C-alpha positions as CSV (number, residue, x, y, z in Angstrom):
1,M,47.0,-21.8,81.8
2,A,48.7,-20.1,84.7
3,S,48.7,-16.5,85.9
4,A,50.5,-14.1,88.2
5,R,49.5,-10.6,89.5
6,A,51.2,-8.0,91.6
7,T,50.0,-4.6,92.8
8,I,51.3,-1.7,94.7
9,D,49.9,1.6,95.9
10,L,52.1,4.6,95.6
11,N,51.8,8.1,97.1
12,V,52.4,9.5,93.6
13,P,49.8,10.9,91.2
14,A,48.8,8.4,88.5
15,D,49.8,10.7,85.7
16,E,53.3,11.0,87.1
17,V,53.7,7.3,87.4
18,W,52.3,6.7,83.9
19,Q,54.8,9.3,82.6
20,L,57.6,7.1,83.9
21,I,56.3,3.6,83.1
22,G,53.9,4.2,80.3
23,G,56.3,4.2,77.4
24,F,56.8,0.8,75.8
25,G,60.6,1.3,75.7
26,S,60.8,2.7,79.3
27,L,61.6,-0.4,81.3
28,P,65.3,0.5,81.8
29,T,64.3,3.8,83.5
30,W,62.6,2.0,86.4
31,L,63.4,-1.7,86.2
32,P,67.0,-2.4,87.4
33,Y,67.2,-5.9,85.8
34,I,66.5,-4.6,82.3
35,P,69.5,-2.3,81.6
36,Q,68.6,-1.8,77.9
37,S,65.5,-1.7,75.7
38,K,65.6,-1.2,71.9
39,V,62.3,-0.4,70.3
40,T,61.7,-1.5,66.6
41,D,58.8,-2.1,64.2
42,G,57.4,1.4,64.6
43,G,57.5,1.2,68.4
44,R,55.5,-2.0,68.6
45,V,58.4,-4.4,69.4
46,R,61.0,-4.1,72.2
47,H,64.2,-6.0,72.5
48,L,65.3,-6.2,76.2
49,D,68.6,-7.3,77.5
50,N,68.8,-8.8,81.0
51,P,71.9,-8.9,83.2
52,D,72.6,-12.5,82.1
53,G,73.1,-11.2,78.5
54,Q,69.9,-12.9,77.3
55,T,67.5,-11.1,75.0
56,I,63.8,-10.9,75.5
57,V,61.6,-9.8,72.6
58,E,58.1,-8.5,73.4
59,R,55.3,-7.1,71.2
60,L,52.9,-4.4,72.2
61,E,49.4,-5.8,71.8
62,K,47.2,-3.0,73.2
63,Y,48.0,0.6,74.3
64,D,45.7,3.1,76.0
65,F,47.4,6.3,76.9
66,E,44.3,7.9,78.4
67,G,43.5,4.7,80.4
68,R,47.1,4.4,81.5
69,T,47.5,0.8,80.5
70,Y,49.2,-1.4,77.9
71,S,49.4,-5.1,77.2
72,Y,52.2,-7.1,75.6
73,S,53.1,-10.6,74.5
74,I,56.5,-12.4,74.5
75,L,57.9,-13.3,71.1
76,Q,61.2,-14.7,72.3
77,A,62.5,-15.3,75.9
78,P,64.4,-17.8,78.0
79,F,61.2,-18.4,80.0
80,P,59.5,-21.8,80.2
81,V,56.1,-20.5,78.9
82,T,54.1,-20.0,75.8
83,G,51.0,-17.8,75.1
84,Y,52.3,-15.1,77.5
85,L,50.1,-11.9,77.7
86,A,50.7,-9.3,80.4
87,T,49.2,-6.0,81.3
88,I,50.6,-3.0,83.2
89,S,48.1,-0.4,84.4
90,V,48.1,2.7,86.6
91,T,44.9,4.0,88.1
92,P,44.3,6.9,90.5
93,I,43.3,6.0,94.0
94,H,39.9,7.6,94.7
95,G,40.1,10.4,97.3
96,S,43.9,10.7,97.3
97,K,46.8,11.9,95.2
98,G,48.1,8.4,95.0
99,S,48.0,5.7,92.4
100,H,47.4,1.9,92.2
101,V,49.8,0.0,89.8
102,E,49.0,-3.5,88.6
103,W,51.2,-5.9,86.6
104,S,49.5,-9.1,85.7
105,G,49.9,-11.9,83.1
106,T,48.6,-15.2,81.9
107,F,50.7,-17.9,80.2
108,T,50.9,-21.6,79.5
109,P,53.8,-23.4,81.3
110,K,56.2,-25.4,79.1
111,D,58.1,-28.3,80.7
112,V,57.4,-26.8,84.2
113,S,54.4,-26.9,86.5
114,D,51.8,-24.2,86.7
115,E,53.1,-23.4,90.2
116,E,56.7,-23.0,89.0
117,A,55.7,-20.7,86.1
118,H,53.5,-18.7,88.5
119,K,56.3,-18.3,91.0
120,L,58.7,-17.1,88.3
121,F,56.4,-14.3,87.0
122,Q,55.0,-13.5,90.4
123,G,58.6,-12.8,91.4
124,I,59.3,-10.7,88.3
125,F,56.1,-8.6,88.8
126,S,56.5,-8.2,92.5
127,D,60.2,-7.3,92.3
128,G,59.5,-4.9,89.5
129,L,56.9,-3.0,91.4
130,K,59.1,-2.9,94.5
131,A,61.8,-1.3,92.3
132,L,59.3,1.2,91.0
133,A,58.4,2.1,94.6
134,S,62.0,2.5,95.6
135,R,62.6,4.8,92.7
136,Y,60.0,7.2,94.0
137,E,61.3,6.9,97.6
138,K,64.7,8.0,96.4
139,T,63.3,10.8,94.3
140,H,61.1,12.2,97.0
141,H,63.9,12.0,99.7
142,D,66.2,14.0,97.4
143,V,63.7,16.8,97.0
């Protein structure tokens, strides 16, 4: 089993960040490489389109609004892994108005090495959190 993990600290309150990223269908509002998300199955399954026209289907496994975290698995994707389970969480940074965001996952590589699978998801998670940070930079510069 392989894993990947990315974190970022933002100078934005945790509740404000969670308001943006905490909805299971909210990826297109902050993740540029997911232009569309369609939620089905009572809000528990999301169908994502990527820029290559491929569909990724993910299922919500755990959701904690108050704890500002959710976990999801992949049902269908063009990725060389099985057993994928990822978690996104937002926590307040003690003593400041900022927040700590973590996106992590575990998975079993399929026809690739642990290192290749790790590198793929490390890139997705890191790039995603950088996109989240840049969204706030733009927002706060416009104010």
